C-alpha positions in Angstrom: 12.0 -0.8 19.2 14.4 -2.9 17.0 11.4 -4.9 15.7 9.6 -1.7 14.7 12.7 -0.4 13.0 13.3 -3.6 11.1 9.6 -3.8 10.1 9.7 -0.2 8.8 12.9 -0.6 6.8 11.8 -4.0 5.4 8.5 -2.5 4.2 10.2 0.5 2.7 12.7 -1.7 0.8 10.0 -4.1 -0.4 7.8 -1.2 -1.5 10.7 0.4 -3.3 11.6 -2.9 -5.0 8.0 -3.4 -6.2 7.7 0.2 -7.4 10.9 -0.2 -9.5 9.5 -3.4 -11.0 6.2 -1.6 -11.9 8.1 1.3 -13.3 10.1 -1.0 -15.5 7.0 -2.9 -16.7 5.2 0.4 -17.5 8.2 1.6 -19.4 8.6 -1.6 -21.5 5.2 -3.2 -21.8 2.4 -2.3 -24.2 0.0 0.4 -23.1 2.3 1.1 -20.2 0.3 -1.6 -18.3 1.9 -3.5 -15.4 2.2 -7.2 -16.1 0.8 -6.9 -19.7 3.1 -9.5 -21.2 0.2 -11.1 -23.0 0.0 -8.1 -25.3 3.5 -8.7 -26.6 4.0 -10.4 -29.9 5.3 -14.0 -29.9 8.8 -12.9 -30.8 8.9 -10.3 -28.0 7.6 -12.8 -25.5 10.6 -15.0 -26.5 13.2 -12.1 -26.6 12.2 -10.6 -23.2 13.4 -13.4 -21.0 16.3 -14.3 -23.3 17.7 -10.7 -23.2 17.1 -10.5 -19.4 19.0 -13.7 -19.0 21.9 -12.3 -21.1 22.1 -9.2 -19.0 22.0 -11.2 -15.8 24.5 -13.7 -17.0 27.1 -11.0 -18.0 26.6 -9.2 -14.7 26.8 -12.3 -12.5 30.0 -13.5 -14.3 31.7 -10.3 -13.3 30.8 -10.9 -9.6 32.8 -13.0 -7.2 31.3 -16.4 -6.7 30.3 -15.7 -3.1 28.3 -12.6 -4.2 26.1 -14.5 -6.6 24.1 -16.3 -3.8 20.7 -14.6 -3.2 17.2 -15.4 -2.0 15.7 -17.4 0.7 18.1 -20.3 0.0 21.0 -17.9 0.6 19.4 -16.8 3.9 19.0 -20.4 5.2 22.5 -21.3 4.1 24.1 -18.4 6.1 21.7 -18.2 9.1 20.8 -21.9 9.8 23.8 -23.8 8.5 26.9 -21.6 8.3 25.9 -19.5 11.4 27.4 -16.5 9.7 26.3 -12.9 9.4 24.5 -12.0 6.2 26.6 -9.9 3.8 24.7 -6.9 2.7 26.4 -6.8 -0.7 24.4 -9.9 -1.7 21.2 -8.0 -1.0 22.3 -5.3 -3.4 22.8 -8.0 -6.1 19.4 -9.4 -5.1 17.7 -6.1 -5.6 18.9 -5.3 -9.1 19.1 -9.0 -10.2 15.5 -9.6 -9.1 14.4 -6.4 -10.8 15.9 -7.5 -14.1 14.6 -11.0 -13.8 11.0 -10.1 -13.1 10.7 -7.2 -15.6 12.1 -9.4 -18.3 9.4 -11.9 -17.7 11.2 -14.8 -15.9 8.8 -17.1 -14.0 9.8 -15.9 -10.5 8.3 -13.7 -7.9 9.2 -10.5 -6.0 8.4 -12.0 -2.5 11.5 -14.2 -2.3 13.8 -11.2 -3.1 11.7 -9.2 -0.6 12.5 -11.6 2.2 16.2 -11.4 1.4 16.1 -7.6 1.4 14.2 -7.4 4.7 16.4 -10.0 6.4 19.7 -8.5 5.1 18.7 -5.0 6.2 17.8 -6.4 9.6 21.1 -8.2 9.9 22.9 -4.9 9.0 21.0 -3.2 11.9 22.0 -6.0 14.2 25.7 -5.6 13.3 25.5 -1.9 13.9 24.0 -2.6 17.3 26.7 -5.3 18.1 24.1 -8.0 18.8 24.9 -11.6 19.5 24.6 -14.2 16.8 21.3 -15.5 18.1 19.8 -12.0 18.3 21.1 -11.2 14.8 19.4 -14.4 13.5 16.1 -13.4 15.2 16.3 -9.9 13.8 17.0 -11.2 10.3 13.9 -13.5 10.6 11.9 -10.6 11.7 12.9 -8.6 8.6 12.0 -11.5 6.4 8.6 -11.9 8.1 7.9 -8.2 7.7 8.6 -8.5 3.9 6.1 -11.4 3.7 3.5 -9.5 5.7 3.9 -6.4 3.5 3.6 -8.5 0.3 0.4 -10.3 1.1 -1.2 -8.4 4.0 -0.9 -11.5 6.2 1.0 -10.5 9.4 0.2 -13.6 11.4 1.0 -16.0 8.5 4.3 -14.2 8.1 5.1 -14.9 11.8 4.3 -18.6 11.4 6.3 -18.7 8.1 9.6 -17.8 9.8 8.9 -20.3 12.6 8.4 -23.1 10.0 10.9 -22.1 7.4 13.6 -20.4 9.4 13.1 -22.7 12.4 12.8 -19.8 14.8 12.4 -21.3 18.3 9.0 -20.4 19.7 9.4 -18.3 22.8 7.8 -15.0 23.9 11.1 -13.1 23.7 11.7 -14.5 20.2 8.2 -13.9 18.8 7.4 -10.4 20.0 10.0 -8.6 17.8 8.8 -10.7 14.8 5.2 -9.7 15.5 6.1 -6.0 15.8 8.0 -6.2 12.6 5.1 -7.8 10.7 2.6 -5.3 12.1 4.7 -2.4 10.9 5.3 -4.0 7.5 1.6 -4.6 7.0 0.7 -1.0 8.0 3.1 0.4 5.5 1.9 -1.9 2.8 -1.7 -1.0 3.4 -0.9 2.7 3.2 0.7 2.2 -0.2 -1.3 -0.6 -1.8 -4.5 -1.0 0.2 -5.9 -4.2 1.8 -5.1 -6.4 -1.3 -1.4 -5.7 -2.2 -1.0 -8.9 -4.3 -4.4 -10.0 -5.6 -8.0 -9.4 -4.9 -9.8 -12.2 -3.1 -13.5 -12.2 -4.0 -16.3 -13.3 -1.7 -16.3 -17.0 -1.8 -19.1 -19.5 -2.1 -17.9 -22.2 0.3 -18.5 -25.8 -0.7 -20.6 -28.2 1.3 -19.4 -31.2 3.3 -20.4 -33.5 0.4 -17.5 -32.0 -1.6 -14.9 -33.2 0.9 -14.0 -36.3 -1.2 -13.2 -34.0 -4.1 -11.2 -31.7 -1.9 -9.2 -34.7 -0.6 -8.4 -35.9 -4.1 -7.4 -32.4 -5.1 -5.0 -32.4 -2.1 -3.4 -35.6 -3.2 -2.9 -34.2 -6.7 -1.4 -31.0 -5.3 1.0 -33.1 -3.2 2.1 -35.1 -6.2 2.7 -31.9 -8.2 4.5 -30.2 -5.3 6.8 -33.2 -5.0 7.4 -33.1 -8.8 8.2 -29.4 -8.5 10.7 -30.0 -5.7 12.4 -32.8 -7.6 12.5 -30.8 -10.8 14.2 -27.9 -8.9 16.7 -30.3 -7.4 17.5 -32.1 -10.6 17.9 -28.8 -12.5 20.2 -27.4 -9.8 22.3 -30.7 -9.8 22.9 -30.6 -13.5 23.5 -26.8 -13.9 25.4 -25.9 -10.7 28.7 -26.2 -12.5 27.6 -24.2 -15.5 28.7 -20.6 -16.0 25.9 -18.2 -15.0 25.6 -16.9 -18.5 24.8 -20.4 -19.9 22.5 -21.3 -17.0 20.5 -18.1 -17.1 20.3 -18.3 -20.9 18.9 -21.9 -20.7 16.1 -20.6 -18.3 15.4 -17.6 -20.6 15.1 -19.8 -23.7 12.7 -22.3 -22.0 10.6 -19.5 -20.5 10.4 -17.7 -23.9 9.3 -20.9 -25.6 6.7 -21.8 -23.0 5.4 -18.2 -23.1 4.3 -18.8 -26.7 1.5 -21.1 -25.4 0.9 -19.5 -22.0 1.9 -15.9 -21.8 0.5 -15.8 -18.2 3.6 -17.5 -16.9 5.7 -14.4 -17.4 6.6 -12.3 -14.5 4.7 -12.3 -11.2 1.5 -13.6 -12.8 -0.9 -12.4 -10.1 -3.3 -11.2 -12.9 -3.8 -14.8 -13.7 -4.9 -15.5 -10.1 -7.5 -12.8 -10.4 -8.9 -14.3 -13.6 -9.0 -17.8 -12.0 -10.9 -16.4 -9.1 -13.5 -14.9 -11.4 -13.7 -18.1 -13.6 -12.4 -16.2 -16.6 -9.9 -18.9 -17.7 -11.0 -22.0 -19.6 -9.8 -25.6 -19.1 -7.2 -25.5 -21.8 -5.7 -22.2 -20.6 -5.5 -23.4 -17.0 -3.9 -26.7 -18.0 -1.3 -24.9 -20.1 -0.7 -22.4 -17.3 -0.2 -25.2 -14.8 2.3 -27.2 -16.9 4.2 -24.2 -18.3 4.4 -22.4 -15.0 5.7 -25.6 -13.2 8.4 -26.2 -15.8 9.5 -22.6 -16.2 9.6 -21.9 -12.5 11.5 -25.1 -11.6 14.1 -24.4 -14.3 14.4 -20.7 -13.3 14.7 -21.6 -9.6 17.0 -24.5 -10.3 19.5 -22.4 -12.3 19.4 -19.7 -9.6 17.7 -16.9 -11.4 17.5 -14.2 -8.7 13.8 -14.4 -7.9 11.5 -16.3 -5.6 9.1 -19.2 -5.8 6.4 -18.3 -3.2 4.3 -16.5 -5.8 4.6 -19.3 -8.5 3.5 -21.9 -5.9 0.3 -19.9 -5.4 -0.2 -19.7 -9.2 0.2 -23.5 -9.5 -2.2 -24.2 -6.7 -4.7 -21.7 -8.1 -4.5 -23.4 -11.5 -5.1 -26.9 -9.9 -8.1 -25.5 -8.0 -9.5 -23.8 -11.1 -9.2 -27.0 -13.1 -10.9 -29.0 -10.3 -13.8 -26.6 -10.2 -14.3 -26.8 -14.0 -14.1 -30.6 -14.0 -16.7 -31.2 -11.2 -19.1 -28.3 -11.8 -20.9 -30.2 -14.6 -20.9 -33.8 -13.3 -20.6 -33.8 -9.5 -24.1 -33.8 -8.1 -23.3 -32.2 -4.8 -21.3 -29.3 -6.2 -22.0 -26.0 -4.4 -18.6 -24.3 -4.4 -17.1 -21.7 -6.7 -14.0 -21.2 -8.8 -12.7 -18.7 -6.2 -13.2 -21.3 -3.4 -11.3 -24.1 -5.1 -8.6 -21.7 -6.4 -8.0 -20.3 -2.9 -7.7 -23.6 -1.1 -5.5 -24.9 -3.9 -3.2 -21.9 -3.7 -2.5 -22.3 0.0 -2.2 -26.1 -0.2 0.4 -25.9 -2.9 2.3 -23.2 -1.1 2.3 -25.2 2.1 3.5 -28.4 0.3 6.3 -26.8 -1.7 7.6 -24.7 1.2 6.7 -27.3 3.8 4.9 -24.7 5.8 1.4 -26.1 6.3 0.4 -24.0 9.3 1.5 -20.8 7.6 -0.6 -21.8 4.6 -3.7 -22.3 6.8 -3.2 -19.0 8.6 -2.7 -17.2 5.3 -6.0 -18.7 4.1 -7.8 -17.3 7.1 -6.2 -13.9 6.7 -6.7 -13.6 3.0 -10.3 -14.6 3.0 -11.5 -13.4 6.4 -13.8 -16.4 6.3 -13.6 -18.9 9.2 -15.9 -21.3 7.3 -13.1 -22.0 4.8 -10.8 -23.3 7.5 -12.2 -26.9 7.6 -11.8 -27.6 3.8 -8.6 -25.7 3.9 -7.2 -28.0 6.7 -8.2 -31.1 4.7 -6.6 -30.1 1.5 -3.4 -28.7 3.1 -2.9 -31.8 5.3 -3.7 -34.2 2.4 -1.2 -32.4 0.2 1.4 -32.4 3.0 1.1 -36.1 3.5 1.3 -36.9 -0.2 4.4 -34.7 -0.6 6.1 -36.2 2.4 5.5 -39.7 1.1 7.5 -38.8 -2.0 10.3 -36.4 -1.0 10.4 -36.8 2.8 11.0 -33.5 4.7 12.5 -31.7 1.8 11.1 -28.3 0.8 12.1 -26.6 -2.5 14.5 -24.5 -0.4 16.2 -27.4 1.4 16.4 -29.4 -1.8 18.4 -26.6 -3.4 20.6 -26.3 -0.3 21.3 -30.0 -0.3 22.6 -29.8 -3.9 24.7 -26.8 -3.1 26.2 -28.4 0.0 26.9 -31.7 -1.8 28.8 -29.9 -4.5 30.8 -27.9 -2.0 31.7 -31.2 -0.1 32.7 -32.8 -3.4 34.8 -29.8 -4.4 36.5 -29.8 -1.0 37.2 -33.5 -1.4 38.7 -33.0 -4.8 40.8 -30.1 -3.5 42.0 -32.3 -0.6 42.8 -35.1 -3.0 44.8 -32.7 -5.3 46.8 -31.5 -2.3 47.5 -35.0 -1.2 48.6 -36.0 -4.7 50.8 -32.9 -4.9 52.4 -33.8 -1.5 53.0 -37.3 -2.7 54.5 -36.0 -5.9 56.8 -33.6 -4.0 57.9 -36.5 -1.7 58.7 -38.7 -4.7 60.6 -35.9 -6.4 62.6 -35.2 -3.2 63.4 -38.9 -2.9 64.4 -39.1 -6.5 66.7 -36.1 -6.2 68.2 -37.6 -3.0 68.8 -40.9 -4.8 70.5 -39.1 -7.7 72.7 -37.1 -5.3 73.7 -40.3 -3.5 74.6 -42.0 -6.8 76.8 -39.1 -7.8 78.7 -39.3 -4.4 79.2 -43.1 -4.8 80.3 -42.8 -8.4 82.9 -40.1 -7.7 86.5 -41.5 -8.0 88.5 -41.5 -4.8 91.8 -39.5 -4.6 94.4 -42.1 -3.6 98.2 -41.6 -3.7 100.3 -43.9 -5.8 
């Protein structure tokens, strides 16, 4: 029953979050059209993320430091490493911060915030029920899984996702509540948004076995790009973690606004671009610009801790690589029998699996999104190849754990500095006491003795 309650509440929160985003976009964008950033003038495409960054920066600077932590990195930090209960107040910050970030066109997604909202709500239910720490962790994972299932209509992939990312131990008692939550989340999502809540997957023309060498090469390229993305997130976080939120967010806003001059499709969730790639409606130059601009904008936005997610952008990046691959081989590869949708689809799941280090969840998502078992073989090849290439460059790090590593390193360095300051202060106090004692002894020795003549 708890799994059902968690799934219901997670789906309701995620749906409410998405509806608020869509209302904001309809209110602010031309023709009241959701995601219509490309219709904005060049100046407006620059001003949108900059103004959003200013609002976020001013708000976050008013918040205590511990309330600024949001998203999946925040969940992993509290649940896997700190072994502490999730504070619900951070989820409130996530809701409104994510809303501002996405509506203003920052290159982040709504799924990362959705996972945080679902998990935090589940943890709140767990506290009300006075559950143990292990049960509370499991319930939070179920809430996050329900949010993923509701976002993409992929209940089974959502279950695998929390096993791979949240490290939920596989056991019947652990998995059943997660499955129940994802089923409820999927049902609610289908009632509101139908069978394709994020993007519409067309019928795919599956490539032949003769295309496997191309698919393997594409997997290697995706692995290299995934490793570059993870490193870019880590480097950005390392250099901006000490910045004030206003400066960090403004940096991301300016970069996003500039890149949007050449590739407006990077703004916001960008799932419209996926639909165009599926239908082969984007040329090579547009796809190349989308790939480069989206990678840079997302890595910087995630690195400076803009309150959004990176699951969606990873799908966009993979789709762009797949679309470029299809355009390159369609004219010169003699055994070509695939389609833009086929290459985009396998590219999307391979990039997601490599960046999140969740290859099995990526493969299951491929099966659920396409409903085509024939795509599993090429999907397995590209996902595994991308995983091996990524692992060879960054080891076991995902984008999430890379960010966590930077955060923990800074906290350790800060504690070391504080300890050093305390020790230096103690030494200074001891020296001062010894000095005062020496002065007092000198006064006593110098005092003239009262002798009788």
